[in-house]
C-alpha positions as CSV (number, residue, x, y, z in Angstrom):
1,M,179.6,68.1,-46.2
2,W,180.0,70.1,-49.3
3,A,177.0,72.2,-48.4
4,K,178.7,73.2,-45.2
5,V,181.9,74.1,-47.0
6,V,180.0,76.3,-49.5
7,K,178.2,77.9,-46.6
8,Y,181.4,78.7,-44.8
9,V,183.0,80.0,-48.0
10,V,180.0,82.2,-48.8
11,G,179.9,83.5,-45.3
12,A,183.7,84.3,-45.4
13,L,183.2,86.2,-48.7
14,I,180.4,88.2,-47.2
15,I,182.5,89.2,-44.2
16,V,185.5,90.1,-46.5
17,C,183.2,92.2,-48.7
18,F,181.7,93.9,-45.7
19,L,185.1,94.7,-44.2
20,H,186.3,96.0,-47.5
21,L,183.4,98.4,-47.9
22,Y,183.6,99.5,-44.3
23,F,187.3,100.3,-44.7
24,R,186.6,102.3,-47.9
25,Y,184.0,104.3,-46.0
26,F,186.2,104.7,-42.9
27,E,189.0,105.9,-45.2
28,W,186.8,108.4,-47.0
29,K,185.4,109.8,-43.8
30,N,188.9,110.3,-42.4
31,I,190.1,112.2,-45.4
32,Y,187.3,114.4,-46.6
33,Y,185.1,116.7,-44.5
34,P,183.1,118.7,-47.0
35,T,180.4,121.2,-46.1
36,R,177.8,122.5,-48.5
37,E,176.6,125.7,-46.9
38,I,178.4,128.9,-48.1
39,S,178.4,130.9,-45.0
40,M,180.2,134.0,-46.2
41,T,181.6,135.4,-49.5
42,P,184.5,137.9,-50.2
43,E,181.9,140.7,-50.0
44,S,181.9,139.9,-46.2
45,I,185.4,141.4,-46.1
46,D,184.7,144.1,-48.6
47,L,186.2,142.4,-51.6
48,S,184.4,142.2,-55.0
49,F,184.5,138.9,-56.7
50,E,183.4,136.8,-59.6
51,D,181.3,133.8,-58.8
52,V,182.5,131.2,-61.2
53,F,181.1,127.9,-62.4
54,F,183.3,125.7,-64.6
55,E,183.5,122.1,-65.7
56,T,186.0,119.3,-65.5
57,D,186.8,117.2,-68.5
58,K,184.1,114.8,-67.2
59,H,181.5,117.6,-67.2
60,I,181.3,117.8,-63.4
61,K,180.3,121.4,-62.5
62,L,182.5,123.1,-60.0
63,N,182.3,126.4,-58.2
64,G,184.9,129.0,-57.3
65,W,185.6,132.6,-56.6
66,Y,187.9,134.8,-58.7
67,V,189.0,137.8,-56.6
68,S,190.9,140.3,-58.7
69,C,193.4,142.8,-57.4
70,K,194.1,146.1,-59.2
71,N,197.5,146.1,-61.0
72,A,198.2,142.5,-60.1
73,T,200.6,140.7,-62.4
74,S,200.2,137.2,-61.0
75,T,197.4,135.0,-59.7
76,V,197.2,132.5,-56.8
77,L,195.4,129.3,-57.6
78,F,194.2,128.3,-54.1
79,C,193.8,124.5,-53.4
80,H,192.2,124.4,-49.9
81,G,192.3,121.8,-47.2
82,N,190.0,118.8,-46.6
83,A,187.4,120.5,-44.4
84,G,184.7,123.0,-45.0
85,N,184.6,124.9,-48.4
86,I,185.8,128.1,-50.0
87,S,183.8,130.3,-47.6
88,D,186.2,129.2,-44.8
89,R,189.2,130.7,-46.6
90,L,188.5,134.4,-46.4
91,D,191.5,135.1,-44.2
92,S,193.8,133.7,-46.8
93,I,192.0,135.4,-49.6
94,D,192.5,138.7,-47.8
95,I,196.2,138.0,-47.2
96,F,196.9,137.2,-50.9
97,H,194.8,140.2,-52.0
98,N,196.8,142.5,-49.8
99,L,200.0,141.1,-51.2
100,G,198.8,142.4,-54.6
101,L,197.7,139.1,-56.1
102,N,194.6,137.9,-57.9
103,V,193.1,134.9,-56.2
104,F,191.1,132.0,-57.7
105,V,189.9,129.7,-55.0
106,F,187.7,126.7,-55.9
107,D,185.8,123.9,-54.3
108,Y,186.5,120.3,-55.1
109,R,183.7,118.1,-56.2
110,G,181.3,117.4,-53.2
111,Y,182.3,120.7,-51.5
112,G,180.2,123.8,-51.3
113,R,178.2,124.2,-54.5
114,S,180.5,121.9,-56.6
115,K,178.7,118.8,-57.8
116,G,180.0,115.2,-57.5
117,F,181.7,113.1,-54.9
118,S,185.2,113.6,-53.7
119,T,188.0,111.2,-54.6
120,E,191.7,111.4,-55.0
121,K,191.6,111.3,-58.7
122,G,188.7,113.7,-58.7
123,T,190.5,116.4,-56.7
124,Y,193.4,116.2,-59.2
125,L,191.0,116.6,-62.1
126,D,189.3,119.5,-60.3
127,A,192.6,121.4,-59.8
128,M,193.5,120.9,-63.4
129,A,190.1,122.2,-64.5
130,A,190.6,125.3,-62.3
131,Y,194.0,125.9,-63.7
132,N,192.7,125.6,-67.3
133,W,189.9,128.0,-66.5
134,L,192.5,130.6,-65.4
135,I,194.6,130.1,-68.5
136,L,191.9,129.8,-71.1
137,K,189.1,132.0,-69.7
138,K,191.1,134.6,-67.8
139,K,194.0,134.5,-70.2
140,Q,196.5,134.3,-67.3
141,D,200.2,133.9,-68.2
142,E,201.0,130.3,-67.1
143,N,204.4,131.6,-65.9
144,K,202.6,134.0,-63.5
145,V,200.4,131.5,-61.8
146,I,201.2,130.6,-58.2
147,I,199.9,127.2,-57.3
148,F,199.2,127.3,-53.6
149,G,197.9,124.4,-51.4
150,R,197.3,124.0,-47.7
151,S,197.1,120.6,-45.9
152,L,195.3,118.2,-48.2
153,G,195.4,121.0,-50.8
154,G,199.2,120.8,-50.6
155,A,199.1,117.3,-52.0
156,I,196.7,118.5,-54.8
157,A,198.9,121.5,-55.5
158,I,202.0,119.3,-55.7
159,D,200.3,116.9,-58.1
160,L,199.3,119.9,-60.3
161,A,202.7,121.5,-60.2
162,A,204.4,118.2,-61.2
163,K,202.2,118.1,-64.3
164,I,202.4,121.8,-65.3
165,N,205.9,122.8,-64.2
166,K,205.1,126.5,-64.8
167,G,204.9,129.4,-62.4
168,L,205.6,128.8,-58.7
169,L,204.5,126.3,-56.0
170,I,203.7,127.1,-52.4
171,S,202.9,124.1,-50.2
172,E,201.8,124.7,-46.7
173,S,201.2,122.2,-43.8
174,A,201.2,119.3,-46.3
175,F,201.9,115.6,-45.6
176,T,204.2,113.2,-47.3
177,S,201.5,110.7,-48.2
178,I,198.2,109.5,-46.9
179,I,199.8,106.2,-46.1
180,D,202.5,107.9,-44.0
181,I,200.1,110.0,-42.0
182,G,197.6,107.1,-41.7
183,K,200.3,104.9,-40.1
184,E,200.9,107.7,-37.6
185,F,197.2,108.2,-36.8
186,Y,196.3,104.5,-36.8
187,P,199.5,102.4,-36.1
188,F,197.3,99.4,-35.3
189,L,195.9,99.2,-38.8
190,P,197.6,97.7,-41.9
191,I,197.2,101.1,-43.7
192,K,200.0,100.3,-46.2
193,Y,198.1,97.3,-47.6
194,C,194.5,98.6,-47.3
195,A,194.6,102.2,-48.3
196,S,193.2,103.0,-51.8
197,T,193.9,106.7,-51.4
198,K,197.6,107.7,-51.7
199,Y,198.2,111.4,-52.2
200,D,201.9,110.4,-52.6
201,S,203.4,113.9,-52.4
202,I,206.9,112.7,-51.3
203,Q,207.3,111.0,-54.7
204,K,205.6,113.6,-56.8
205,I,207.5,116.6,-55.5
206,K,210.6,115.1,-57.0
207,N,209.1,115.9,-60.4
208,V,208.4,119.6,-59.6
209,K,211.1,121.6,-61.3
210,I,209.7,125.1,-60.7
211,P,210.7,127.2,-57.7
212,K,208.9,126.0,-54.6
213,L,208.3,127.3,-51.0
214,I,207.6,124.6,-48.4
215,I,205.9,126.0,-45.3
216,H,205.2,124.1,-42.1
217,S,204.7,124.9,-38.4
218,E,206.9,123.1,-35.8
219,N,203.8,123.2,-33.6
220,D,201.4,121.6,-36.1
221,E,199.2,119.3,-34.1
222,I,197.7,117.5,-37.1
223,I,200.4,117.1,-39.7
224,P,203.7,116.7,-37.8
225,F,206.6,119.0,-38.7
226,H,208.7,116.2,-40.0
227,H,206.4,115.9,-43.0
228,G,207.3,119.3,-44.2
229,E,211.0,118.6,-43.6
230,K,210.8,115.4,-45.6
231,L,209.0,117.1,-48.5
232,F,211.6,119.8,-48.6
233,K,214.5,117.3,-48.5
234,A,212.9,115.4,-51.4
235,A,212.3,118.5,-53.5
236,L,214.5,119.7,-56.3
237,S,216.2,123.1,-56.3
238,P,215.3,125.9,-56.5
239,K,213.5,125.5,-53.1
240,Q,212.9,127.4,-49.9
241,F,211.7,126.2,-46.4
242,Y,209.9,128.4,-44.0
243,K,209.4,127.1,-40.4
244,M,206.6,128.9,-38.7
245,H,204.8,128.6,-35.3
246,G,201.2,128.1,-34.4
247,G,198.7,125.3,-35.0
248,H,197.7,123.5,-38.2
249,N,194.8,125.9,-38.9
250,D,196.1,129.2,-37.6
251,G,199.9,129.2,-38.1
252,F,199.6,131.7,-40.9
253,I,197.5,134.0,-38.7
254,V,199.9,133.6,-35.7
255,M,202.9,134.5,-37.8
256,D,201.1,137.3,-39.6
257,K,203.8,139.8,-40.9
258,E,206.6,137.2,-41.1
259,Y,204.4,134.8,-43.0
260,K,203.3,137.5,-45.4
261,D,206.9,138.8,-45.9
262,T,208.1,135.3,-46.6
263,I,205.6,134.8,-49.3
264,R,206.1,138.3,-50.8
265,N,209.9,137.9,-50.9
266,F,209.6,134.4,-52.4
267,I,207.4,135.6,-55.2
268,K,209.5,138.7,-55.8
269,K,212.6,136.6,-56.1
270,N,211.2,133.9,-58.4
271,L,208.6,135.6,-60.6
272,K,210.4,137.7,-63.2
């Protein structure tokens, strides 16, 4: 009898362990979509750049591009989204450059030529390492750094801004938390109780005291518009909201001049 009990208990434990590991894998695959191949560089759009390798405090080597702009007085630290790598962000690099800004875009661990394996904590450490590189190596004025994040990068930018509270924050097409967006994507799963990845921006943005611009498209087909509205409502003043049109990945292109003017005016108003 006891042998059967032990057999059932062991079998149940094996099933539980399998389900746990499967859910962790399922979770990771639905958050991170890294690619390794660098298909283009800023030279593809006639911009000179510095190919940068730097390390986190755990000695993980990361890669990024520093694109300088003549007579620039401020720099954008670009936290990109969850898919691809820095070579997929040339449109945005060009926009920021044409706004008269330096740009430092970097790949999280596991993306592009950056070493390691992506995790929530890891992406936070990567953003901090990129910020420190700007301050320590490029001698950037911490009050002149614009922390920019799009989609998943918005969550990473908000986390960094809450820790630094210097310069400006621009969050574009970001979600309130992984748990919130997970419940919308998979309402049949107990996301709240199973998710190990949080990216809890709705709580962290309450600790961001610097001026912030929240951007979201009312037509966003991936991260619903109400996420941007909730982030804005939770944010402290000074804050600004820009409602744009277009899809999750092309709203900034669709809006073009209005998008650029909004960012330009926000920076001009808040960076003294």
